[in-house]
N, C-alpha and C positions, 0 to 999 in steps of 0.2 A: 811352380811347378815344372819342370826342364820335361821336352820332347820325350824322353825315352820314358821317365816314372808316368807321365800322361798316359803312353801305351800303355802300359803295361796294368796301369788302373782301371783301364777300359776291357783290358783280357780279362781281369780278373772279375770285373762286374758279368761280363758273359758266362763264365766258366760256371757260376753258380746259376741252378736253372732256375729262371725265375727271379733271379735277385732276391730270392728268401729262402733260405735252408733254415727249416725247425729242426733241432740238436736233441733227441729223446736223452732223457737224462737219467734214466735207468729209477731203482727204487731209493726214494731219499725220504729224509725226514719233511714233515707238515710245512716246517720254516723252509725248507731246502725249494730252489726252482722248480717247478713240475716241466717246463721246458725253457728254452736259449733260445733265442734266432739270432742268425749271424747275418745281416743284410748288407748286399754291396752296391755301390753308385760309382759313378765318376769320381776319383776324387777323396771318396771316403768308404770305411767298414762302421756299422753299427752293431754293437751287439747287445741285446734285450733280455729282460726276464719281462712278466705283467706290472712291476711294481718299477724299476731302474733301467736306465738305457745307459751304454758309453757310445760316445761316437768319436771316432779317431781319423783325424784327416790325412790322407796317404803323402801328399806333395812333403812338407815338414811333418813332420808325427806333433798332432795337438790335439790333445784328447777333453774332453767334454762327459760331465757328469749330469746324467739328465733324471727328476723325480717325473716318472712317465704319467702317473695317477692325478700328479696336479698340473701336470705340462710346464714344469718348471722346470731353467738351467739351474744347479746346483754349485757347480765350479768348473773353471775350464781354465787350461793353462792359457798363459801368451801365447801370442804369435810368433815371437820368438824361440818358440819351447819351453818345456818345463822339467821334463828327468836329462841328469848328465852322469858322466862321471868322470875323476879327475887321475890323470896318470903325469907321472914327470913333473908337477907342477904347474901342468896347463888341465884347462877344464873342455871337457869334450860332450856339446849336443846331439840330440839327435835330427837326422835329415829326413830323405825321404825315405817309403817303405817300398824294397824290393820283392816282397813277396808274404802272401796269406797261406794261411794253415787253419782249418776250419777245424777246431776242437769240442769234443762233448761237451764242455761249458762254456767256452770261447772263442780264443781266436790266441795264434802267435803269428807273430809279425817277423820278419828279418827287417831289419834297416839298417841302412846308412849311416855310420856315426861320422862327425864331422872330422875326424881322423884319417878318415876312406879306408877305415876298418867295417866289418861288418858286426850289428849285436843283436840282439834276440830280446822283443818283447811280446811277451805274455796279458792277455788280458782274459780271464775267467771270475763266471760270478758264483762266488761260494754258496751265498743264499739268496734269495730275490734281494737282496738288500745289500750283499756287501760283494765289491768289485775288489779281485786281488791283478796289482799291478806287479810285474814282475820284469826288470833290466839286467839280461846277462851278458857281461860289457866282452869287450874282444881281449883275451890277453887276460884274464880277471886275475892272473897272478903276480899283474906289477900296478891293477889300481887302487890306488890310496884310498880314495872316499869315492860315493856316491850323494846325490840329489835332487831337489827338483823344484819347480816353481809352481804357483799357483796365482790366477789375478786375485785383487781383491779390491771390492769399489767400495768406496766412501760408505762409511757406515754399517758396515761387516764387526762383528764383534765376535772376540775368540777367548773360550774359556777351556780349563784345565792346564795339562802338564805338568805343573810341580804344586803340593800346598803353598812352598815358600813364597811370598809376595813378590819378588822379585828378586835376580841375582846384584851380590855384591861383590866386592872385594872382599877376597881372605884377610882374616887377622895377622896370620905368619903364615905363609904358605910354604907346605913341608914339615910343620909345624902343628899350628894349627890353623888345619884347615877349615875352620868355619867363617863365613861370610859375615863382615859388620853389622849387617842389618839383624841378625838374629840376637845381638848380646845389644844392640843399644836400636831397639825398634825404628825407627821412624814414619808417620803418618803418612802411608804409599800405598797405591794399591788397592782395585777392587776386583769383581771378577769378570771384567777386560783383559785380555792380554796384550789386545793391539799397539803396538807402537814397541813391545819388549823386543829383546834379543835373549832367549831362553837356554839356558846350555843343560845340555842332559849327560850331566851324569851327577851322579846322586850323592849330593852334600851332606854331610853333620851338621846342624842334626832335624832340621826340619827335610825329612828324609823321604818323601814318599813321591816318587816320579812315573812318570809316564809317557810315552815319544806318541802321545794320542791327544789329539784337541777334537775340538765340536766350533761348530760354524752357526751364526746365528740364522745362516741363510739353508741351512737343513742338510747339513751334512759333517760328516767327522771323519778324520783322517789320523792313522794308525802308521807310523814304520816299523816295522819286524825287527829281531834284532835285538842285543844288549850294546853294542858298539857306541863308544862316543860320538857326540854329536851333540846340534842346535837347531833352532828354530829361528827362523830372524821373522816379527810377526808384523811386518811391514813398517818395520822400524829405518831400513835403507832405504828401501822403495815403498812411500805410501799405497801405491797402486798393486803390490806382489807382496803374497808369504811365500816361504822359503824354507827349504832344511836344507841341511847337509850332514853322512852321518861316515864315519870311518869305513874302511872296510878293514873284514876280521881276515885269517889263518885259514880259515874252515870252507868248505864249497859254500856251505851257506851263507857264510860272513861274506863272501866276493861275490856275490847278486844284490841287489837291490829290489825288496819284496815291500808296499805299498798297500794297505787295506783303505778304501773308502765304503766310506757308510753311507748309506741316503736314508731317512728316516722323518715322516709325518712331524715329528718331535723329538726331544733328546732321550726320551723313556726310550722307543723305538732304537737309536742308536747304542746305547748302553745294551740294549737287549743283545744286538749285532754283535758287538766289542765284544764283549763277555763272552759270548758264545763262541766267539773263536779264541779269546787268552785262555777263557776257563772260568766256570761261574764263581763267584763269589762265595764265600763259606760261610753261613750262619751260626753264632752259636746258641747253647739251651736259651731258655728263658731269665734263666738264675742269673745273667753275664752281664743283661740290662739293669740290673739292680746297681745301687752305688758302690765302690770301690772304695775303698779305707785304707791308705799306707805312706810310710814315712822313709825319705831317702836312704836312711843309717837309723838302722833301732841301737842306741847306744849300749853300750859295754857298760855295768856298773852292779851294785847291788840291786838281785832281783826284788819283784814281790809276787805276792800268794793270788792267785786265784783259782778259786774252787779248791784252797787248803793247798795246792804246789807252787814251790816258787816256779816263776816264768821270766822272761824278760819283763823289767818294769815298765817300760814304754806299751807293751802290748797288753800288758792287764789295765793301764791306765786307760788306751781307747776302749778297751773290753769294758770297764767299770763307768766309765763317762755313758759311754753310749746307752748302758741299762739306767744310769741315776736320769741324764734326761729325753728318755724315751726315742733314743734315735733305732729307727731298724737296722736290724743286722742285714749286711751285703756279702762282697767276696770283700775277703782280707788279702792284703799282697804282700808277701815278705820280699823287698827288694834289697840287692846286692848292699853289703856283705853278711849275708846270714851265713854262708857257707865255708869250711874248715881252708886254709891257708892263706897265701899270698892272694890278695885282693878281695879274700872272701872266693874264690873260685879254684880251689886245687883240689877239691873233691868233692864230690855229691853226696856227701855227712854232714849235719848240722855241725857247726860251730857252738860247744853247748859253756862256752865261758861266754857268750853272748845272747846265745839262747838253751839256756837251760830246760831241761827235762819237754822238750819238742813233742814228742807223742802226749803226754797228757797236757800241751797248751792246745795241742791241734784239736781235741779231744772237747776241750774247754768252747773252742770256737764252732765244732760243729754240734755240741749240744743247744748253741745258741743260734742254730740256723744258719750261722756264715759259710759260705766257700772259699776256700783258699788258693791262690796264686803265686808262684816266684819268681825273682826274676831270672834270666839267662841271657846268655849269648854263646857263640861259639870259639870262645875263649878258652885255650885249653891252657892252664896256668900251670906252676908248678915244675920243681927242680928235684926233687925228693922221688924214692922207688914209692909206689902205688899213687902218687901223683897222677893228673890228667896229662899236665904237658908232658912229666916225662918218659909215661907210658906214650905218648902220641907221638912224641919225638924217635921215641925207640920201632915202635911200627911204621913208621913214613908217612905221619899222617899231619904233619905241618905243611904251610901254605910255603911258598916260594921265599927264601929271605936268607939270612947271616945264619949260619948253622950256631947259632949260639943257645943257651937254655932261657926255654921260655919263662921269664919271671913275671908279665902279666905286671910291668909297671907304670903302662900307659902310655910309653913313650914310643915315638916312631921308631926307634930302631929296635926295637921290641916286636916288629910286626910278625914275627918267625911264629909267636905264639896263638897265630891264627888259625884254626883248624882246617883243611884243604877239602872244603866241602866238593868239591870235582870229582875226590876219589868215593869209589863208591862202600870202599873195606871203611874209609874213615867217616863216612855219614853213618854207618850200620855201630861202627865202635859209639861215636855220641849218641846215637839214640839211644841203644841201650842201657846206656850208663844214666842218661835222662829219664827213661821209663821204668828202669829199677826203683830210680828213687820217688815218682810221682806214683806208682802201685803201691811204692811200700807207705807211705804217707797217706795216702789219699788224698793229693795234689790234683786238683783239675782247670787251673790255669798257668799260663807263661806270660809273662811281659819280658817281651824279645827285644835285647838294644842291641847296640851298635849293629854289627854288620857291614858298615859304611864306614870306617873309623879305620886306618892302620890297613886297610886292605891293599897287596902289595897289588900296584896296578898301572905299572909300567909294560913296553914292549917284550923290555928283558926280562919278565918275571912270567916264566911258563911254567904253568898249573899242570896237575896230573891228565888233564883230558886233552892237555896239548894247546890249548889259546893261552893267550897273554894275558896280561893283569888287565890290559885296555879293554879284553871284552869280557873278562868275567865280572870286571868292580860293579857293572851295574846288574850282575847277573845274582849277584852273591846274597842279596836281600831276599832272595827266591830260594836260594840252595839253604841257608840257615833257616829261611821259614817252613821249609818240608820235611827240615831233618827233625825241628821241635812239632811239626803238627804229626809225623810219623809216631813220634815217644809217644805224643797224649794221647792218638789214638790208640795204640798199642797198651797203652795204661788204662784208656776210661772208655773205649769203641768213640759213640757220637758225643759222650758228655764234658765236653771239654772247651775251653775257650784260650784263643794262643791271639795275646794283644804284641803286634809288630811295629818298633820305630820305624824302619825302612822297607821303601816295597820299590816293586817297579811293575812292569806289564807283565802279568801274570800269579803276583806275588798274594791277589786277593782269594787265589783259589784257595788256600792254607789259613790266612789269618788276617783279622781286621786291624787296626789302626789306631795310634793316637800319635800326635805332633808335634814330638820329641821337647827339646828343650824350652818351651816359651816361657819367656821373661816376666817377671812379678816384678823386677827390678835391673837396672843395666848394670853389663860390665861382671856380667856368673855370681850376680848377687851382691856386688860388693859397693855397685853406682845407685843412684834413687831412684826410688819405685817411678814405676810407670804404668799407664792404662793401657799403654798401647801394645804389650802383649795380648791381653785380651780382645785389643782389636782384630788385632792378624788373626787370631783363633777364631774368631768370627767367619772371616775370611777363608781363613784354610780348609774349613770345615766342606765348606761350599765347594770350592777347588776340587776336593777330595772326589765331591759329587759328580762331578763332569768327568772325573778319571776313570769310573769306575770300582770308585773302593767306596762303597758303599756306609760302610759304617766306621765310625770316628771318634775319636775323644781327645781328652786334652790335660793336661795336667794342673786341676783347678787351683786356682792362685797364682799359677805358673811354677814352673820348676826353680829357678829361680824365685823366691820367696816375696811375698808383695810386700809394700812399706806400706799402704793404705788401704784400711780395713775394706771402704768401698771398695775396692778393685776385688778381696775377696768376695764379699757378699755380690756383686754384679757377676763375678763367676758361676759362683752356687747356680745361681739363679738360669745361665747360660747352661751349664755343663746338664742341668737336669732337663734339658729339651737340647741333647746333645745324644749320638750315637749309644757313645758310652761313658758315663758318667764316674770318673776317678777324680779324685780328691787328696793330694797331696803333695810331699816336692822338699827341699830341702827344709829345717826348719820345723815345727808340729802341724801346722796346719789346721790347726783345731780352734775354735771359738774359744775354749775355755782356759788355754793357753797361747794365746796370740801375741804377734811380735809387734802389735801397734798396742796402742792405750786406748782404753782398759783393756790389760793381759787375761781378765775372767770379764768375757765381755756379753753380757746378756744378751743384747738383743742379733748379737750375730749365733748367740748358738739356738734364737727361737729361728731364722733365718735355715739354720744348715738344719734343725729339724723340722723346717715345713716344707723343704724341699727333698729332703730324702726320704720324707713320708711321700709325697708327693710323686718321688718316683716308683713308689711300691705300688702306690692307687694305678697311675701311667702303664704298668709293666703288660696287661694283657693288649692295649691298645700300640703300645712300641713293639712288642712281640710279634701283634700282626703284622707292622709295615716293616720289621725287620725278614719277615717272610719270603717278602717279593722283591729283597734284595738277592736273592738267587738268580734273579736274570739282571741284577744290575741297578734295580731303582732303587734310590739310597733311602736312609731314613728321613735325613734332611736335605729337603730339596730345594735349591736356588729357585728365586722367584721367576726366572724365565721360565721353570718348567710348569708355572703356574698356567701363562699363557704366552706364547711365544711371537704373538702379534701384538701385544702391546707393548708401544718403546717404551712407556714408564717401568715398565717391570725389567729392560735390559741387564740394565747395570744396579739395579737395586740389591746391594752386599749385607745391608745391615738390618735387612727380615728374611726371612725365610719361610717354609711351610715345613712342618714336623708330622713327618706322617703325612697323609692325606689331606687329613683336616683342620689341621690345628696352624694357624697364621704366628709366626712368633717374633716379636720386637725385641732383640736384648739392647738392653742400657750399658753402652761401655766406658762413659767419660765419668771420672770424677766431677762429683758434684751436681752432675745432671738430674732431675726431677719429674723431666716430661718432655715426648720426642712427639714426631711426627708420623704416622705410618700410611704411607699407599693400600687401599683394599683394592683385590683385584678381583675380578665380576664377581656376582653374586653378594648376598646377603653374608654379612659376619657377625657372631654376637661373642662379649666380652668374656670370657670363658671365668674368670673370678665374678663379675656381674652380668647374670644372664639375660637382664632384662636392656641394657644398653647395646643398641646395634647401630651397626656400618652399612653404608651401599657400596657393593665395589664401583670402582674407577674413580675414586673420590679419596681425597686426604683429609685426615683428621688429625688435631693435636689430642695426645692422649697422657693421663697422668700416670708418671714413673715412680714411687716412694721407692725409699731404698729397697724396702722389704718387697718387690712384684716388679714382675718382670711382666711388659705385658701381651695376654696371648688370646686369642681370639678364635673362635671354632665358628666351620663354616655351618650353614645355615642345615638344618635337618640330622648333622652327625652326630653321632652318639658316641660320647667320648666321656670317661671316665672322670669324677671329682671328687675333691676332699671330701 
């Protein structure tokens, strides 16, 4: 510390009477601080609630977050500084504090930046556990990026950020922006992200992202905004976690806002994070029954259902379910079932493919099915009366070439995307969807795309003035809100929206599924694999740490399985997932398998057993889902059970399903037993309650093809078949 800044620190300490100032907070919710204290001493300032505190060294800014109740340091910046900004290709850190201003909930610091100009740093406690840091750089309009650095002790584990197992090269940048690992999955990844660099740019098709991680040390960190960025999780320097994000064009985008959450456990941190970014939506109980769908319902001769000609594959599904005693659930109509190009030019049924839709829907309803349909903000069609034609005429299309919105699924046709930043465009699309949903009684949407072909360059200026580099990560939320509002307008609160892409805040509008997870490589043209199921097991738990508490996957893989065991094991896993949806390319039906035997009696029994079990477990699942309103996931990774047990810290191949079921899925073809580590307490086999296991021990358990190992916490009441 220089002599000048040392003198300032002494003056600041004297200026605050008795060294401690209690700042009245006014009326607040119970979760917010009753009071914030600001304490100054030579060389530092501390702001604190009764649960958390932040120390700031004044000589060269260095912030440390404490858990007050446990008297524990949660994280601190390196000695050479943490927060920084970039201008003209150079990085500038923060130097000494030159001024302190007390606020009602924290403190504002004037700071000398390394380039010789003055920056402002504000620290505020939003709640008793949530600290907000705001860095306002000098000359913000010329700043290119912001970032920060935190010390990372050896053994710290980092959870969250994406559902994708890892970043990998793109198949064909600019043409197919899909990472190679997505179509040829390797056996990599776990709960712990330490040692990775994770890009914050939403990529198809494993498209759930959040610039938010949780640390095994007891804190969470979230970077506000939607600009592109990346987290370096002790990859470049094994002692440091760092992040860097681009600046934006709006005032909010020209400053760095970071939130630090102090929590005794992962649930408390999720409670804070979702209070800040938006409480997750929880669908009605019926959405937790199993879903049935096919990627494409074929055009062909109809079949009769209740005496009325309907699509033959829909009739087959309904009739086979009745024949084999499979319960009704949610029936999803994937695209293309509507009119026009790509099956999405008008919100009207394509009756060549789907004859007599009203009668078909009535037949499904009589049997107890709820119905859902595919959607996206794709405004296809070149002719009058078509979505794309009208959207273009009204100026509702995203920036791009001024060509017809053909929906040819090519990058050059990106202008068929709706400009969801334009309020009039959002209303235009919402009203079209809502009218269709209300007319036909459809209560669910599976929301696809929203991250593919989005104009994402700095030269792409959207209606709200932001560039494509700012809108890209925000588009999943904009798209979800439009469809959420359409469903709400049509059905009140009795609906479900299931989205593929997501970013921070999307959980307010939708629950999620894991994209085009593969049961066979190379978009289904290559060999079968069991690694898609492995990735789904991990992805669901990644989502749990990210504030996305309800998640499912395409059972069997969107690109269809080529080994019957993969389908069997995936059905079992999906029965103990947030959403159980069965479908993808091909039939995904046990009576018409892509493997031998095609009519598979054993698979029919597995299919029936676990769809019936899902119905049996519905009260338990629905009760667990209600906790999701504060971020508590239905599927809870093992660190949730006991953060002090190191044997649970990265145990990705088992999890808690709700509060009282321990699930140990099998994913490898040919495996008929596996080891299970039991957390503290006593556990009984769900299938044979007489078999008891003690916590803190590992046991090898049998896992025949028709059985997923599941255990019940001693004393818990869980429905049984």
